[in-house]
N, C-alpha and C positions, 0 to 999 in steps of 0.2 A: 344759492345767490339769489339777490333782491334787484331786478333793473327797474330803473323808470325811465320808459320811453317819451320823448316830448316831442310833439308833430303841430303842425297849422292841418296837419289830414289827418282820418282815419273811417276807412269803409266800416261798417255803412252810414255811420256816423255824418261824416260830410265828406267830398272826394274830389277831387277838381284832375287828377291821372292817377300816375302809376305809385306816386308816393301812397297814397291814402290805404291804396292795396296792400304795397309793403306794410306800412304801420296796424293793419288791420288783421294781418296773419300771423307776423313773425311773432309777437308778443303769445301768442295761444299757442304756435308748437313749441316754444319755450317754455311755457308752463305744462306742456306732455312732457316733457322731459325733466319736468321734475324740481323748474326753478319757478321766483315770482315774480311775474312780468308784468309791469301795470305800465297806461298809460295816461297822458294829461297834455289835453288840447281845450282850444276856444271853447266859449259856449255859444256857438253861433243856433240862428233859429232857424233849424231844420225839423224836417217832419220827424225825423228820429228821436228829437228833444222831447216833441210832444205827446210822442209816441210809447213814452218808456217812464218807468220809476225812477227818481232821483232821490237822494238826500244830503242835505247839507253836511260836510261833514269840515269844514273851516271858513271861519271871516278875518281879513285883513285887509291892512291895507299900505301905502306908499306913495311917496311925494316924486313927481315928476314932472322937472320945468316949471316950481314954482306952486304946483297944482296938487293939491291930496284925491287920489282915487281909492275908492274901495274895490276890494273885492273878497267872490264867495267861491270856492270851491266845491261843487259836487259832484256826489258818486253815483254811479248807476246802482241799482240794489239789485237783479236781476244775474249780473256777468252772463248776456245772450252772447256776449263777443268774446266769451274764452277767457278774460282777462279782466280785471280791477279797470274801469274806465272812470277817469276824473275829468270833468268840465269845469273851465277855469271861466266866468263869469266877472265883464266888467261892463256896469250899467252904461252905455252909450257907445262903448268902443268896441266889443266885441259881440255883443249880442244881436247881430246883424244876419241876412238869410246868405249874402254872397260869402264865401271867404277869403276871395282875394278882389283887386277889381276897384279899391277906393283910394282915394289921393292921400290920405292918412295911414296907408298901410304900414310905413316906416313906425310910427309910431303905435299902432295896432300892438303889431308884434313886440314890439320893445317893450309896452305894457305887461304882455301877456309874457313875457318872459321875465320880466321884473315876478311877478306875481307867482310864478312855480319858481321861483328861485325861494323867493318869501316864503312861501309856502315849507317848502325843503327845509328853509334853515329850522322852521320849527317842530319837527320829525321830533319825536321822544327815539328816536333810532336813524341809523343813516343807509341808504340801499349804498349797495356795492360800488352799483353803477348806475350812471345818467348817462342813456343814449339820447341826442339830440337829433334830430334831422331836417337839413338845409340849414337858407341861412335863417330862417323865421323862426328856428331853437337856438343857432348857431353862436350866438355872444353871451349865452349861459355857461360854457366855460370859460370866460373872459371875468363875467360877473362873479362868478363864486371861487376865481382866483384874487381875483384885482378890487373888486370894489368891497370896502372897507366894513359894510356891516353883513359880509357873507363873506369873506374867506376866511370864517372858520368853515369853510366846508371845501376847502383846497383840499384836502389830504381823499377825499372821493372821486376816484377815476372816470373822465369823460371819454366818451366816445362818440364823433361827428360821422352821419354816413351823408352822404353828398350825393343825392337823386339825380340832381342839374345842375351843371355847373355854368350855367349862362345866367342863370339868373343869383345875384348875389345879396340883393337887399340895399346897394348905396345912401350912403347917407351924407351930408354935409357935414362939418367941422360945427355948423351952428345948430348941430341935431344933438352935439355930445352931452349937452344936459338931457336928454332922455334918460341917461344912462347913469345909476344910482352912482353915490359921489366917488369916485377912485383916484387910482394914485395917477399923480399928471405923468409920473417916469416910467409909465407903462404906455405912453399912449401910442407907443409904436406895434403893440398888438394889437388893435384897432386897426389903425392905416393901412390902406393901400392905394396906391396912386393917388393919394391928396387927399381923400374923402376915408371915413369910416365904412369899412366894407367886411359888415357880420360874415361872412360865407370864408373871408380871410382870416380877418381872426377866428372864428373856432377853427381853422387848419394850423394856426398856431399856438392855441391855448389849447384843444385837444387830448388830450394822451394817446391815444391812437384816432385814425380817418378811418375810413369805407368808403369806396365806391360799390356801385350795384353792380358791376362787371368788370372782371379781369382787362377784357379789353378797353373797357371805357378809361379804365386810372392810365393807360399804356397812351391812348390819344391826350388824357388832360395834360404829358406832357411837354405838348406841343401844340398842343388846340384847349387853351381851357377860359378865352375870353380876359385873357391881362393875365391871366393866374398862372401861368405857364413858367416861369423863372421859381414860385412859392411852390409850386407840385413838387420842381426837381427840388429846392434845397429840403425838402420834408418830408422825400420818398423816403428815408429808413420808417416812416410811420404809419406807412399807407399799405392800404392792403386793399383788393379788388374780389370781393366774394359778390356770386351770383344772386341774386335774387332768384325767390322760388315762387310758385303759384300754390294758392290753399285750394287744394285738391278733395275737399268738403264741397266750396262751393261750385269751381270746376267741374265737376264730373255731370256725364254727358248719362250715365247710367239714373241719377235721380234729379237733376238741376230740371227744377219749377217752372223754368222760365220758359223750356223750349216745347213744341207739340208733341215730340215724338221720344221717349228716350229710350241710350241702345247703351249696347257694349260690341263688342270685337264679334260677338257671334252672330248679331243682327246687324251688323254696321252697314251692309251695301242698301240694304231696305228701307231702315228706320234712317240713313243719312238723305236717302231720296223724297222720304218723306216729307221729313224738317224742309227741303230744297222745295217742294212743290208750295206748301205756305207762304216760302219766301217770294216764290215766283208768281204765283197765283194774286198777292197782295199788291207787289208791286211791277206787274205787268210784263215779265220777262219767262223767258223759253228756259222750262226744264229738261231739255234735252240736249243746252248745249253748256260748258263748261261755266260755272258763275263765279267769277272773280269780285270781292269785298276790299273795300277800306274803312277800318273803323279805327276811329280816331280824332285829333284836336286838327281841322284847317289852318295850321303855321308853317311857316317855310321850316320849321326845323323838321318837320314831317315830310316836307317836301309836295305838301299839297299843292301848294303851286303849279305845280307840273301834272299833278290827274288830270284836268281839263282836255291838254294839249294828248295828254299820253294815251287817256280814253277815246279820245276823237280818232288819234292817228290809229289804235290798234282796231276799233272798229272798222276804220275807212281802207286800208290796207290789210287787214286779215280778212276783210271781207263779212263782217259780220258773224263771226264762226264762235263769238263768248257772249257772256255777258255782264257789267257793271253793275254793282251797288255799292252804293256809296251811305255811309252813317258818321255825321260827327258835326261841329260846330268850330269858327273860329275867325278868319280874319273877314269880315265883311267879303271884299273883293271878291276872295275864294269861292266863298258864299254863295254869291249873285253868280258866279260862272258858272258852276255846278248848278245851279238849279237853272239855268238856264240851256244846258245841254240836254234837259231833257228832251226840249223839244225838236232837235236838232237825230236823236238819235233815240227817241219812240221806239219800244220792244226791245230795246239790245245796251239800256243803261237807267238808271232811276238812280234816288238821291233822296235821302231823309234828313234835314240841315236841323239837329239839337242832340241834346242826347239821353238817351232810351237805354236802361240797363236791360231789360227784359228782348229788346229787338236785337241788343248786341248779342245775344248767348244764342238768340235764334239763328241768327249771322253764321258765329263758330261752327252751330250745329247742321246747317244748311248748305252753306260756302263750298266751294271743290278748293278752292286757292282763297289766302290772303294777302292782300299784296301792304308792304310798308316797306316804301323807298326813302328811309330817313335819311337827310342831312346830318341828324344826331339825334342818338339813340342808346341813352347812357345803360339801360339793361335790356327797356323791351320787354313788354308781360302777354302784349297779344298777340305774340308768333306761339307763345309758350300755350296759352289758350286754345288758341286753333290749334296745335298738335294733339291737345287732349284730345280734341273734337273730330280727329282724325281731318282735318281743312290744312291744305301743304301749304306752306308759307313760300311767299316770294319776297326776297328780302335782299337790300342793299348790305353788303358785307361792310358795317362800322357799329362800334361800342359792342351791346350786349348781341347784337343780331349776330355780330359773326364769331360769337363765342355758342351762340346757340345752336345756327342751324349752320349744316354741310350739304353740299350741293350733290343733287343726286348723281350729278357726272364723276363724281369722285367714289372710291370705295366706299361701301358703306352710307353713303349719302340716303337723303332724304328730303332735301328743299330743292328752292331753286336762288341763286344767290349773282348780285351780280356789283359791280366795282362804282360805275358813278352816279349820281341821281340830276339825270338826263332823263331825257322825253324820249330816247331812240334807247336809252340801258331796260328805260322798262318794259319798251313798247318789245324788242326783242325777249324779255322774259318772259312777256305776256306769251308770245309764239312759243318758248320751248314750254311753257303750261300747255297750251294747244296740243303739242307734238305727244307729252305726255298722257294727256287726257284720252288721248286717242290709242295709247298703248294700253290696254282695258288691263290685263294680268300684273302689269310694273304700276300700274296707278291703284291697284285694289292694294300690293304686297306693301306699299309707301305707307298708305291712309292707315294699315295695321300696325305699320312698324312705328308712326309717328306715336298713334295713340298708347303704347309701352312705354316710350322714355321718360324717365323718372324726373322731370321739373320740380318735384314737392317739395317744403319747406325744411323737413326734416335731414336732409343733408346743411342747407344753409346754416339754421339752426343750429344744428351743432358748430358751426367752421365760425360762427359770432360767438358762441358758448369758448368757444380756443383763444378768442381774439381778447375776451375777457380776462381771462385766468393770467393771458399772456400781462 
């Protein structure tokens, strides 16, 4: 079976969040299962582009809003990603350094999708599946079915995977001319809430829709940023499939980013060695439990609660723990977290920004990972943490609810709480301290979570079953 994945992100080429990790891993595991999985994404000006060899495989052009655009499809020659990787270059539109954050993002990603469909229409054969990811690729099923130039592709089956339904790509009807000449009787397949809604269009037009965890699919039926009734109506073609992690990249035994590699046999000593590196770097006490947060500093992740929760925990629990934060996002949250360093020196530190090497070192050296998310469609960080023997502290939502079981329950191995609140976070920190002091139980849970199978093998099989259906 041949599968073409279409996405705005793919690790290690360009990544802004979990979408990049998924698209960088799932095709690789599908290829290992004997299928042909390929990825096409925009050609951003990233380090990966300049560090690898590419060849031109196609040139074409299309009209958008009375303007003509040329595009080029280039293919990486080495297949270092584990699959065929194609990049779409549109001069002045896609060839920028950042993935998102431009005023013309709606135009950029619409142009990207047109180029993909136009290129696909020129293939001498057709793939069995076109698998699109999030709103930046969600107009493709509509284009393949209802744009006059491309409806000969309508028989190709399409899958939409929703990684985060909060972002839907809304466009006013004045931008309807961005989309190649389409059947006006099908405007309802584009519309939701009196605007063009690419994510809603993908849900309506794709043959199947998946979310990145079963728990998130259930939540979308009552909390989907305005799409609740659509998910209820289309529930017959929707399925929740839990993301996996790339166990080749996230493996403490061979991870080249961390100071000391380790497995189950030398878990205690080598975790301690990695923790010492972090504590020395950030002026923390290696004898105290180390609780880390790694992620975007935005409301979805409840990062706005971190300053108060960290301060409250250190104050009321008499500084019995250390906190370390890595992330970037809302400037006012960044500012508060930076200011906190002056109040709790020796107990707390933060590094604002994205740092892949440091994130790996934190998973390896921390005792606990905090994820108080308000919205977490799947969450990969908690699975990375468990792979490295770091116990997750999570709010029971979305994929966190599907992957972490409280240690107070039979067979449990993490710490869970109900509400995104300072009190709930502080109480969970208290529970973490109590667990840390029970050395035998703490050690047993660390060993238990390192052996949980969150790999892509399982999820890749489920996706293949979905394709066959």
